[in-house]
C-alpha positions as CSV (number, residue, x, y, z in Angstrom):
1,M,-7.9,-31.4,38.7
2,H,-6.7,-28.4,36.8
3,Y,-4.8,-26.1,39.2
4,K,-6.3,-22.9,37.9
5,R,-9.7,-24.2,38.6
6,L,-8.6,-25.5,42.0
7,S,-7.4,-22.0,42.8
8,F,-10.7,-20.5,41.8
9,F,-12.7,-22.8,44.0
10,L,-10.2,-22.3,46.9
11,I,-10.7,-18.5,46.6
12,L,-14.4,-18.9,46.4
13,Y,-14.3,-21.1,49.5
14,L,-12.3,-18.5,51.4
15,I,-14.6,-15.7,50.4
16,V,-17.8,-17.5,51.4
17,G,-16.3,-19.1,54.5
18,F,-16.6,-17.9,58.1
19,A,-15.7,-14.3,58.8
20,V,-14.3,-13.7,62.2
21,G,-17.1,-12.5,64.6
22,Q,-20.1,-13.8,62.6
23,S,-22.9,-14.9,64.8
24,R,-25.6,-17.5,64.5
25,K,-29.2,-16.5,63.7
26,D,-31.8,-17.7,66.1
27,I,-35.0,-19.0,64.4
28,N,-37.9,-18.7,66.8
29,I,-40.4,-21.5,66.0
30,P,-41.8,-23.3,69.0
31,D,-41.7,-27.0,69.8
32,I,-45.0,-28.7,69.9
33,S,-46.2,-31.3,72.4
34,G,-44.0,-34.4,72.4
35,Y,-41.7,-33.2,69.6
36,K,-38.8,-30.9,68.9
37,T,-39.2,-28.5,66.0
38,L,-36.1,-28.9,63.8
39,K,-35.2,-26.4,61.1
40,C,-34.0,-28.3,58.0
41,D,-33.0,-28.0,54.3
42,F,-32.8,-31.3,52.4
43,H,-31.9,-30.1,48.9
44,M,-28.6,-28.4,48.0
45,H,-25.6,-28.7,45.8
46,T,-21.8,-28.2,45.8
47,V,-18.9,-28.2,43.3
48,F,-19.2,-32.0,43.3
49,S,-22.2,-31.7,40.9
50,D,-23.4,-28.4,39.5
51,G,-23.0,-26.1,42.6
52,T,-20.3,-23.5,43.0
53,V,-19.3,-23.9,46.7
54,W,-17.2,-26.3,48.7
55,P,-19.2,-28.8,50.9
56,T,-18.0,-27.2,54.1
57,V,-19.5,-23.9,53.0
58,R,-23.0,-25.5,53.2
59,I,-22.3,-26.5,56.8
60,K,-21.2,-22.9,57.7
61,E,-24.2,-21.4,56.0
62,A,-26.5,-23.8,57.8
63,W,-24.9,-23.0,61.2
64,L,-25.1,-19.2,60.6
65,E,-28.7,-19.4,59.6
66,G,-29.8,-21.4,62.6
67,L,-30.6,-24.7,60.9
68,D,-30.5,-28.0,62.8
69,A,-30.0,-30.3,59.8
70,I,-29.2,-30.3,56.1
71,S,-28.6,-32.8,53.4
72,I,-26.1,-32.2,50.5
73,T,-27.8,-33.8,47.5
74,D,-25.4,-33.6,44.7
75,H,-26.5,-35.0,41.4
76,I,-25.6,-38.6,40.5
77,E,-25.9,-38.1,36.7
78,Y,-25.1,-34.4,36.3
79,L,-21.5,-33.4,37.2
80,Q,-20.8,-30.0,35.7
81,H,-17.3,-29.8,37.1
82,S,-16.2,-33.4,36.4
83,K,-13.3,-32.2,34.2
84,D,-11.8,-30.4,37.1
85,I,-12.9,-32.5,40.1
86,S,-12.6,-36.3,40.0
87,A,-14.1,-38.0,43.0
88,D,-16.8,-40.5,43.9
89,H,-20.3,-39.6,44.8
90,N,-19.8,-39.9,48.6
91,R,-17.0,-37.2,48.6
92,S,-19.1,-34.1,49.4
93,F,-20.6,-35.8,52.4
94,E,-17.1,-37.0,53.6
95,I,-15.7,-33.5,53.3
96,A,-18.6,-31.8,55.1
97,R,-19.1,-34.3,57.9
98,P,-16.2,-33.3,60.2
99,L,-17.3,-29.7,60.3
100,A,-20.9,-30.7,60.7
101,M,-20.0,-32.7,63.8
102,E,-17.9,-29.8,65.2
103,L,-20.7,-27.2,64.7
104,D,-23.5,-29.7,65.7
105,V,-25.3,-29.4,62.4
106,I,-27.0,-32.7,61.6
107,L,-25.8,-33.9,58.2
108,V,-28.1,-36.4,56.4
109,K,-26.3,-38.4,53.7
110,G,-28.2,-37.9,50.4
111,A,-28.0,-37.7,46.6
112,E,-30.2,-36.5,43.7
113,I,-31.2,-39.0,41.1
114,T,-31.6,-36.8,38.0
115,R,-33.7,-37.9,35.1
116,D,-36.0,-36.5,32.4
117,M,-39.7,-36.3,33.1
118,P,-41.1,-38.7,34.0
119,P,-40.1,-39.2,36.7
120,G,-38.0,-36.1,37.0
121,H,-35.5,-35.4,39.8
122,L,-35.7,-37.3,43.1
123,N,-33.7,-36.9,46.3
124,A,-32.7,-40.0,48.2
125,L,-32.0,-39.2,51.9
126,F,-30.3,-41.4,54.5
127,I,-28.4,-43.5,52.0
128,T,-25.3,-45.4,52.8
129,N,-23.4,-45.4,49.5
130,A,-24.2,-42.9,46.7
131,N,-21.9,-44.7,44.3
132,L,-24.3,-47.7,44.1
133,L,-27.0,-45.4,42.8
134,V,-25.2,-45.1,39.4
135,R,-27.6,-47.1,37.3
136,D,-28.8,-46.8,33.7
137,D,-32.4,-47.6,34.7
138,V,-34.0,-45.2,37.1
139,M,-36.0,-48.0,38.7
140,D,-32.8,-49.8,39.5
141,A,-31.3,-46.6,41.0
142,L,-34.4,-46.0,43.1
143,N,-34.7,-49.6,44.2
144,E,-31.0,-49.5,45.3
145,A,-31.8,-46.3,47.3
146,R,-34.8,-48.0,49.0
147,D,-32.7,-51.0,49.8
148,Q,-30.3,-48.7,51.6
149,G,-33.2,-47.5,53.7
150,A,-33.6,-44.2,51.8
151,F,-36.5,-41.8,52.1
152,I,-37.2,-40.7,48.5
153,M,-38.9,-37.4,47.6
154,W,-39.9,-35.8,44.3
155,N,-38.2,-32.5,43.7
156,H,-39.7,-29.4,42.2
157,P,-42.6,-31.3,40.5
158,G,-43.8,-28.1,38.7
159,W,-40.4,-27.1,37.5
160,K,-40.9,-25.2,34.2
161,A,-37.9,-26.8,32.5
162,Q,-39.6,-30.2,32.8
163,Q,-43.3,-29.3,33.0
164,P,-43.7,-26.0,31.2
165,D,-47.4,-26.0,30.8
166,T,-49.2,-28.1,33.4
167,T,-47.9,-29.7,36.6
168,L,-48.9,-33.4,36.0
169,W,-48.8,-36.6,38.1
170,W,-47.6,-39.2,35.5
171,E,-48.2,-42.9,35.4
172,K,-44.5,-43.3,36.3
173,H,-45.1,-41.6,39.6
174,T,-48.0,-43.9,40.4
175,E,-45.6,-46.8,39.7
176,L,-43.0,-45.3,42.1
177,F,-45.6,-44.6,44.8
178,N,-47.1,-48.1,44.6
179,N,-43.7,-49.7,44.8
180,D,-42.6,-47.7,47.9
181,L,-40.2,-45.6,45.8
182,M,-41.7,-42.2,46.6
183,H,-42.3,-41.0,50.2
184,G,-42.3,-37.2,50.0
185,I,-42.7,-34.2,47.7
186,E,-41.5,-30.6,47.6
187,V,-44.4,-28.2,47.8
188,Y,-41.8,-25.3,47.9
189,N,-38.6,-25.3,46.0
190,S,-36.5,-22.1,46.4
191,R,-39.0,-19.4,45.6
192,S,-41.5,-21.6,43.7
193,Y,-44.7,-22.9,45.2
194,F,-46.5,-26.0,43.7
195,P,-50.2,-26.1,44.9
196,E,-50.7,-29.4,43.0
197,A,-48.0,-31.0,45.1
198,L,-49.7,-29.9,48.3
199,D,-53.0,-31.6,47.2
200,W,-51.1,-34.7,46.1
201,A,-49.4,-34.9,49.4
202,N,-52.8,-34.8,51.2
203,E,-54.4,-37.2,48.8
204,K,-51.6,-39.8,48.7
205,G,-50.0,-39.4,52.2
206,L,-46.7,-37.9,51.1
207,T,-44.5,-35.9,53.4
208,M,-44.3,-32.2,52.6
209,F,-41.1,-30.4,52.0
210,G,-39.8,-26.9,51.5
211,N,-36.1,-26.7,50.4
212,T,-33.7,-24.2,48.8
213,D,-32.1,-26.3,46.0
214,V,-29.3,-23.8,46.4
215,H,-26.4,-24.0,43.9
216,G,-24.4,-20.9,44.6
217,P,-23.6,-19.2,47.9
218,M,-26.7,-18.5,50.0
219,E,-27.8,-14.9,49.6
220,S,-27.6,-12.8,52.7
221,T,-31.1,-11.4,53.5
222,D,-33.0,-10.3,56.5
223,S,-35.5,-13.2,55.8
224,H,-35.0,-16.9,56.4
225,R,-34.2,-19.5,53.7
226,T,-37.0,-21.9,52.6
227,M,-36.9,-24.8,54.9
228,T,-38.7,-27.9,56.2
229,L,-39.9,-27.9,59.9
230,V,-39.5,-31.4,61.2
231,F,-41.3,-32.5,64.4
232,A,-38.9,-35.1,65.7
233,K,-38.9,-37.1,68.9
234,N,-35.2,-36.3,69.3
235,R,-32.5,-34.2,67.6
236,S,-30.7,-36.9,65.7
237,V,-30.4,-38.4,62.2
238,G,-32.6,-41.3,63.4
239,G,-35.1,-38.9,64.9
240,I,-35.4,-37.0,61.6
241,K,-35.7,-40.1,59.6
242,E,-38.6,-41.4,61.8
243,A,-40.4,-38.1,61.6
244,L,-40.1,-37.9,57.8
245,F,-41.5,-41.4,57.3
246,S,-44.3,-40.5,59.8
247,R,-45.1,-37.3,57.8
248,R,-44.5,-34.9,60.6
249,T,-43.4,-31.8,58.6
250,V,-44.4,-28.3,57.7
251,A,-43.0,-26.4,54.7
252,Y,-41.9,-22.8,55.7
253,F,-41.3,-20.1,53.1
254,G,-41.4,-16.4,53.6
255,N,-44.2,-15.8,56.1
256,T,-46.2,-18.8,54.9
257,L,-46.5,-22.3,56.4
258,I,-47.9,-25.3,54.7
259,G,-48.8,-28.6,56.3
260,E,-51.5,-30.7,58.0
261,S,-53.7,-29.0,60.5
262,K,-52.7,-31.4,63.3
263,Y,-49.2,-29.8,63.2
264,L,-50.1,-26.2,62.1
265,E,-52.6,-25.7,64.9
266,P,-50.4,-26.6,67.8
267,L,-47.6,-24.6,66.2
268,F,-49.9,-21.6,66.1
269,F,-51.0,-21.8,69.7
270,E,-47.6,-22.7,71.1
271,S,-46.4,-19.4,69.6
272,L,-48.8,-17.4,71.7
273,D,-49.2,-16.2,75.3
274,Y,-52.5,-14.6,76.4
275,D,-54.6,-14.4,79.5
276,K,-57.2,-17.1,79.8
277,T,-59.0,-15.9,82.9
278,L,-62.7,-15.0,83.0
279,L,-63.7,-12.1,80.6
280,R,-67.0,-11.3,82.4
281,L,-68.2,-9.6,79.2
282,K,-71.6,-7.8,79.3
283,D,-73.8,-6.1,76.7
284,K,-72.4,-2.7,75.6
285,E,-69.1,-3.4,77.4
286,S,-65.7,-4.2,75.9
287,R,-62.7,-6.4,77.0
288,T,-59.2,-6.3,75.6
289,I,-57.0,-9.4,75.5
290,Q,-53.3,-8.9,75.1
291,I,-51.8,-11.6,72.8
292,K,-48.0,-12.0,72.7
293,N,-46.5,-13.7,69.7
294,N,-43.2,-15.2,70.6
295,S,-42.4,-16.7,67.2
296,D,-40.8,-15.2,64.0
297,I,-44.1,-15.5,62.1
298,D,-46.7,-12.7,61.6
299,Y,-50.0,-14.6,61.9
300,E,-52.6,-13.0,59.6
301,L,-56.1,-13.7,60.9
302,E,-59.5,-13.1,59.3
303,L,-62.7,-13.6,61.2
304,L,-64.6,-16.6,59.8
305,Q,-68.0,-15.8,61.3
306,P,-69.5,-13.2,63.5
307,G,-69.8,-14.0,67.2
308,V,-73.2,-14.5,68.9
309,G,-73.9,-11.7,71.3
310,F,-70.5,-10.1,70.8
311,E,-68.2,-8.8,68.1
312,A,-64.5,-9.0,67.4
313,P,-62.1,-7.6,64.8
314,E,-62.6,-8.9,61.3
315,V,-58.9,-8.7,60.4
316,I,-56.0,-8.8,62.8
317,T,-52.3,-9.5,62.5
318,L,-50.4,-11.0,65.4
319,K,-47.0,-9.5,64.7
320,A,-43.8,-11.5,65.5
321,H,-42.3,-10.8,68.9
322,Q,-45.0,-8.2,69.6
323,V,-48.1,-7.9,71.8
324,T,-51.3,-7.3,69.9
325,L,-54.6,-6.1,71.4
326,L,-57.7,-8.1,70.6
327,Q,-60.9,-6.3,71.7
328,V,-64.2,-8.0,72.0
329,S,-67.4,-6.1,72.7
330,G,-70.9,-7.2,73.8
331,N,-73.7,-6.3,71.4
332,S,-76.8,-8.0,72.9
333,D,-78.2,-9.2,76.2
334,E,-77.4,-12.7,75.1
335,V,-73.7,-12.3,76.0
336,N,-74.6,-11.6,79.7
337,T,-75.3,-15.3,80.4
338,M,-72.8,-16.9,78.0
339,K,-70.4,-19.3,79.7
340,K,-67.9,-19.3,76.9
341,L,-67.0,-17.0,73.9
342,D,-65.6,-18.7,70.8
343,L,-63.8,-16.7,68.1
344,F,-63.3,-18.5,64.8
345,Y,-60.4,-17.2,62.7
346,E,-58.9,-18.3,59.4
347,V,-55.1,-18.1,59.5
348,K,-54.4,-16.7,56.0
349,N,-50.7,-17.7,55.9
350,M,-51.1,-21.3,57.2
351,K,-52.2,-23.5,54.3
352,I,-53.7,-27.0,54.6
353,S,-54.6,-27.4,50.9
354,S,-54.3,-25.5,47.7
355,K,-57.7,-23.8,48.5
356,D,-58.0,-24.0,52.3
357,N,-56.3,-22.3,55.2
358,L,-56.1,-23.3,58.8
359,V,-59.1,-22.4,61.0
360,V,-58.4,-21.8,64.7
361,T,-60.7,-21.2,67.7
362,F,-59.9,-18.8,70.5
363,S,-62.1,-19.9,73.5
364,F,-62.5,-17.6,76.5
365,K,-64.4,-18.4,79.6
366,N,-67.0,-15.6,80.2
367,N,-69.3,-16.1,83.2
């Protein structure tokens, strides 16, 4: 290693490292029945490929930002700093692991298999030896990863550098999928959303991801990083692996969540507290329901269809960590004898496909 370059990386490490008194951010996303909701980022780089930070910086960033788990996925084939850093492909994991254990950040061993399209870039998670992924033929590299028990995901499928005009699913991807060499796909990468990937995930049964693909230091913002919410039976590497292979994930970017309705719906309702006692609504009367949102997400609701015998707001936002008033009003005699009032809302920032959003039902006992 050139000592001038070493000094540069050491200084960068010290600058980006822990500052005395820094505190950990608390991400408020609820658990759902039977599972712990783990906040994860499975795609990032260090100086051991084409990133600009030391591996321990990734652990410190993850701890500060409230994450449960990360994977450092340095490129196997693309080593931008190889003239200055000579090490095997397992080194970034080995350097990061002691601090991850100290700070209780789960570190998943991974690597990025980096090829032209097709098939593009693929992350192999839960590998045992990254050096064995050094193969001329991409199929040999992916077969080795699978033999190590890896979970393999397709990164940034609509990346303009590789698919400048149209985001396509190639015959090579069908070959990978049919041979158990692709298990997941990024629907969000950094600030990019790939609607085609969401539809492929639904169609083919692929696990959905949102990851940062960060190369430099994480930017300090009031918002959260792009992440994958993993619904795991327990907080461990094994728990995460089982959840990924079982497709229990939601991609979380900005104020938007993407996933299957069977995970988005319980996530929505577990976020909320509201009174479920009798409304006793009558014609020409109104009742107000106080809904407290305990999560970090502003839920944006739009009424899907008018109520029968009563009316409710057409648009309402359940603000994070606030109480919102939902008023329902009787508008005909029919409501006087109704046993139950159902309000059907579309959650505009919870996507289940490229064209469809989650629909939720608020049910209130009435008489």
